[in-house]
N, C-alpha and C positions, 0 to 999 in steps of 0.2 A: 278548194281550202278546206280543211278538218273542221268536223260537227262542233269543236271547240271555239273556233273564230269563227264561223259561218252566222251570218244575220238571223234573228227570229223573223219567223213571216210578220210579224207586226211591225218590227225595225224596216223591214223590205217597205211596206206599206206606208209606213212615215215619213219615206223618203231618205232614211239615214245610211249612210254608207260608212265603208270602213278605211280607215288610213293605213297604208302599208310603207311610210315612209322612215319608220323607227318602230323599234321593238314596242312602243305602249301600246301601238295599234288602235288609235282612238275610233269609236263610234261616233260619226259628227252628223248631228241632223241639219235640214237645209237651211240654209243662210247664215249659219254656224262656222266657227274656226274650231279646231282641233286643240290641244292642251298648248303646244308652243306656239301658237296664233302665228303659224306659219302657212297651215294648209287648211283650206275649207271647202264646204260644200257647196258647190254653186249649180244649183239645177239639177242635183243629183250626179254633178261632176266632181273630182278631185280636182281642186287648183292652187295654185300654188300665189298667195296673196300678194308678196314683193315683186317687182319688175326684174326683170334680167338684167345684171350690171355690165356694160361694157367701158373699157377705158379707151378715151381716145385720144389721137394725138391732138396738140395745140390748134392745127390748122383743119381738123374734122371737126371742133368745137364752132371755129370761126365758121367755117362753110355753113354749119348748122344755122347761125343766128342770120347770116348775111339771106341764104334760101327762105329762112322762115320769118315771122313777125316780131314785134318786140315783146310779143306775149307769149313766143313760143316756150313750150311747158316743158322741154327739157327731153323730150322722148324723141327717136331717132325713127325713120322707115327707109326702106330701102330707095325711095327715091332722094333722100337726103344721103344716105352713105354709098349711092351707085353698087360698086359690086363689092364694099363692105372694106377697101382696102385701109389700113391705118386705125384698124378700129381692132381691139382685143377682148373675147370674150372672156369674163372672169365667173366662177362659179356662184358668186352670190344673185342668188335669186335662181341657178340652175335646177333647185331641186335635187334630191338625195337617192340613193337607189340602196339605202340601206336594208339586210344586209347584201352585199353587190353580188347576188347570184345573176343579174342582168348587167348590159352593158350601162357605162356611164351616161346621164342624161345628154350630154351633146358631146359630140367626137367632132370637131371643127376642121374642116380643113382650110387651108391658105396657101399662099405662096409669098415669099419673104427673100428681096435680091434675087430671084429667078429660082429658089430652091422651094419643091414642094414641102408643106410642113402639115403638121396636125397638133392639134391642143385638144386633149380630154380636161372636161368641165364638172366637176360635181361638187357638191357639198358635202363634207364627210362629217361622220359622227363620230367625236372623240371622247371616249371614256378616259384614256390615257392622255390627259393633257394638264396643263396649268399653266402660270405665267413667270418670270425671271423679272423683278422688278428692281430698278437701279434709282436710287434718293440721293439726288446731290447734295449732301450735308454733312459738316464737321458734327453736328450735334448726336450726343447718343441716344439712342431710340430702343437699343434694349440688349444684352448680352447673347452672343450666338446661342444658336440651338432653341432659342427662346419660343414658345407659340405665338403664333400670329392669329388675333382672333377678330372675327365680323359676328357683333350681336350674340357674344358669348361662345361662339362656334370656334374651334379652332380651323383654319384653312390653311396654314402651311407654319412656316419658322424663320426665323432670323439666320443668314447665312454668313459666310466669311465678307466683311468688309474691303472694298477694294479702294483705289487711288482716289480719295476725295467722294467716295459714297457709300452709303449704307447699302445691301442687298439683301432682297428677299426672295425666297421660293416658296409660292403660294401653289395649292392646288394639287393635282396627282392623283392618281387613282386610289391610293388610301384614303383620303379626304372627300374625296367623291363617291366612294362606295364601300369603303371599307369601314366607316363609322358608323354612327346613327343616321337614320332617314334625316332628321334635322339638319346635321352636321354636312351632309351632301348636298340638300337642297340651298343652303347658305353658302356653301362654297360654291356652287354653279353659278349663284346668283353675281356672287362676287366678282367671280372670274369674268363673268358676260360683260358685268358691267366695266372693268377694268379694260378687257379686250374691245369694247365700242368707244374707248375713251371717255369713261363717265368718271366720276369722282369718288372714290369708297374709303370710308373711315377705317382705319385698321387700328385697333389696339394691341400694344404688345408685352406679354407678363415680364414684369418687373422692370420695365421701361415706359417709352412713352405712346401717346396715341400721334397717329399720322394721316394724313389725309392725302390719300396716293391719286393723281389723273394722270395718264399719260401727256406729255409736252408741257405741263403746268408744273411752278412751284411746288416744293412739297409742303405741308403747314403740320410743323411739330408743334405738338400742345398749343394748337393756337395762334402759334408764331410762324408767318409766312417765311420762308428762306429766301433770300434772296441771291445769296452768291455759292459758288461752289470753289473752294480754295485753291490757291494760285499751286499748292504744294504743300509738303510739310514743310516743318520748322526750319529743317537744314536745306530742302530744295530753296526756300526762300531766302536764305543767307546767301547761299550760293548764287543766286539771280540778284540780289540788288547789295550784294556787298562794296562795289565799286562806287554806287550812287550814296553809301552812308559813310564812306571814307572822309576824314576832314569835315564832318560834320557832327559825329557822334564819338564815344569814347567806347560802348559796347552796345550791343543789341540782343536781344534774348526775344525769340521767335517762339510764342508758347503755341504748344502743340498736344493732342493727346497720346499721339503715336511716337512723334521724332521732334523732340524742342530743339531749336537752334541756340547755340552761344558765338556771338561772332567771332570775338578775339580767340577762342578756342579753336574755331572750325578752320578747315583750310583754307577759306575763303579770305578770311581775316588775317592767315599767317601769309597768305602770297600778297596781302598788301601790306605787311610789314607793322600790323599792329600790335600796340603796346597789349601784354595780359593786363586784364582789368581786376582779375582777384575777385569775381562773385562767380559763386558757385551754387548751382541751382540743385534741387533736390531730384531724387528719380537714379535711374541704374544708367551709367555711363556706357554707350556702345564704343564710338572713336571719338576723337579729340572734336569738341562742339555738337557732337549729339546725344540726345540724353533720352532714355524712354521713363516710361511711367513717372511723370513728374507730378501728376494729380489722377485722380481717379476721373473715369469720363462722365461726361454731364451737358449741360445745356449752355455753359459759358466759354469763357475765354478757349480760343482755339480745340472746341469740343472737351472741354476738362469742365469741371464742377466748378471752378472757383469764379468768384466774380470780382478780386481783388487780386493783381497780378502777383504782388508782391511775395504770397503764400508761396511761391515756389522757389523762392530765393533760401538756401539754406544757410549761407555765411557769407560775409563780407572780408577778405583776406587783407589785413591792415598792412601785411608786407607787400601787397602790390596794389592795393587801391590805393585812393588819394581824393582828398576834398574837392569837389567842384567836378568830380566825374561824371559825364553825362551819358545817361542811361533811357533808353528807348527799349518797351516792351511793346509787342505788337501780336495780334492773332495771323493766323495764316491767310485770313481773308481780309484783314485790314479794318474790319467791324469794330474791333476793339486796341486802343491803343492809350499809351500814356509816358508822359516826359518827367524824368526825375535827373535830379542833381544831389551828388552825396554831400551832404552838409560836415561840418568839422569832425564829428563824431563817426563819420563816415553812414549815416543813416538816410536813404532815398527820401530825398522832400519834392513833392508834384511842385513841376514849374510848366509855364506853359512852352507849348511845342514849337520850336523854332520854325520858320516857313519853310526851308529847305529841306528839314525833315518830314514837316507834314506832306510835302510834296511825292516824296517818297512813298509814306504810307498809303497814300490816295492812288498811287501807281501801283501798288500792291492790288488794291481792290480792283481796279482797270483790268489788270491781268486777269481776273476771276471771271471765269465764264458765268451764265446765268445758271443760277440753280433749278435745274428740272427734273420732273418724274421721268423714267421710260419703262414703258410695258412690253415684254417680249413674250408673245404667246410660244409655247413649247409643246409639242406633239409629236406621237408615233403613227404616221400614216403607214400603217400596216394593215394587217387582217383581212376582212373582206375588202375593205377601199380598193385594194390593187386588184380587186378580180374584177371591178368595173373598168378597168384599162384593159386587162389582157388575160386570156385564158389559163397563163401560168405565172403566176403574180412574180415569182422572185426573178423573174427576167425583168420585171420594172425595176425591181431594187439594184440591180444589176447595172442595168442602163443610167441609172440617176446616179450609181457608185462610178461609172465611167464618165459622166457627165455629158452622156449623150443625150438625156432627158433633163429639162430645166424645171424646176419645181417653183410655183409661184403661189401664193394665198392672195387673193383677190389682186392679182397682176404684180405684187411687189415680190421680188427674189427673195427664195426664203436660204438660211442658212444650213446645210444637210450636215450631221454630225457625222464623222468618221465612224467605221466599224458595222455592226450589223443591222440591218433593218432601214426605215426613211426616218429619222428622227431628225425633226427639224424646228426650227426657231426665227420668225419674221416680228419685225419693230410695227407694233399695231398702227403706229403714228403715221404711216403712210400708206395705210390702208382706205378703202373709201368708207363713207360714214356708216354706219350699222351693220359692218361686213359679218358681225357674227350673231348667231341664235343658240336656241338650246333646245332638248329636249328633255323631257321629266323623268328620264331614267335614272340620274340625270347625266347628263353630257352636254359638252359645245356643240356648236354645229357651226363649221368654219369653211371657207370658199378652198378649192384648192385646183390646181391647174396643170397638167403634165404637157410639156411642148416638146417637139422633138420631130426629125424630118421625117417626112412621110414611109420612106422607106425603112427607116430604123425600127418605126410602128410597126410593118408589115413582119420585119425580121423577128420581133420578140412576141410576136403571135396576138397583135390587137385585133380589134374588132374594126378592120379597115373598111370592110363594107357598110358600116354603118356610119360612115363620116358624111357629113353635111357642108355645104358652103355657108358662110357668114351669112349670106344672101337668104340662104333657106333658113338660119335660125331667123334672121326679122321678121320675114314674111309670115312667121307661124308664133311669134312672142311679144308680148310687152316688155319696151326695155328702156332703158335709161343711163344716160353718161354719168360714170361714177366721178367722185371727187376728191381721187387720191393725191396726197399731200406732196 
């Protein structure tokens, strides 16, 4: 150890030890934890505070309870697992070897359906990471590219909306390390909370405040979202046109993106419906499909309107008639109104017929529950790969050739095509509290590489360091994970 990193004589006398789990290199006093609350000084030894997490098959959990007592604490030992068959060692609680000048903490050998396998297990420190957030809502949350803030600090931006969902891109190395110290700390805290399935309030410049939590409905400006739209206005026309025939003369499905008009739409023409002569505002795309009928907002169909009649530009007396029955409905069925034209061809509100109400309710029934999805995204590069093999590029090639399976906390990751190991995983399926942090700032995430033993030897892995699961259990405190 260099003179700069060496402990002073007084520190050594006081029992202080140095943690080398990350670049912060904490000096930890006896009985205290480091800055990340993951490592502590226990009797002069550096210990990992959290247990190593195993994922178990259902029958494994059942055996544990059968052989244990009703107060079984959730920890496993070799007597329960036997040879450890059916259990998977995750990187949660495995400790890290950053920078990876030494092999990963656990290289576990196992046998699966007669094939010798190896799983390399570690906790990676990710400065190059972020989350992609999918928010199921029609409501306007803010313009694309608008900064997303937490506690006033920019932590990401709004990205392109997708079908029925608003999308955010949060984190990334520029927010973690490229701005002020406060920006990096706030970004790291927000990412950690989101990845651990906690609620975070986000404020969008020029838009809304949104409370996001993995697996929970979004809360937009204090309003809890209930439904994800069934489709755009045109799609709703296509799905429900046959059910409206004979009960309505015109249907307008209000949508911020594509508003649908039944009698102009191909669906209405297929049903030989008579043109109603009601023209809506906006830019006509194809028959029965209109863009930009209103500004985006928190009202009907993700527009700013609260009165649906505002989007009607004119009613053509050559086609419309007194008594014409008009349904206006949003893409979720949350908003709906029934009108009939009077003698002056002005829409007058009337009580909605039961047959029409049932179709509106069916729109709502076909809307899935609105949820937030949080995908952790990171680059498993740099020295992390050196903990797997002495020649890191071989691991990259093995992953690309699908010889090596990448998981995070036991959950399969999607690996992006192209160079490097750029991965993405849904945090909803990972065990509770899978993520940690280091105050560099960076996130700490479990990662496992699983491949055949002969393939591992071929890529120059540390095959001589492989141990059995029974060996791991003998020397470690473990618990069964609660992956979803």
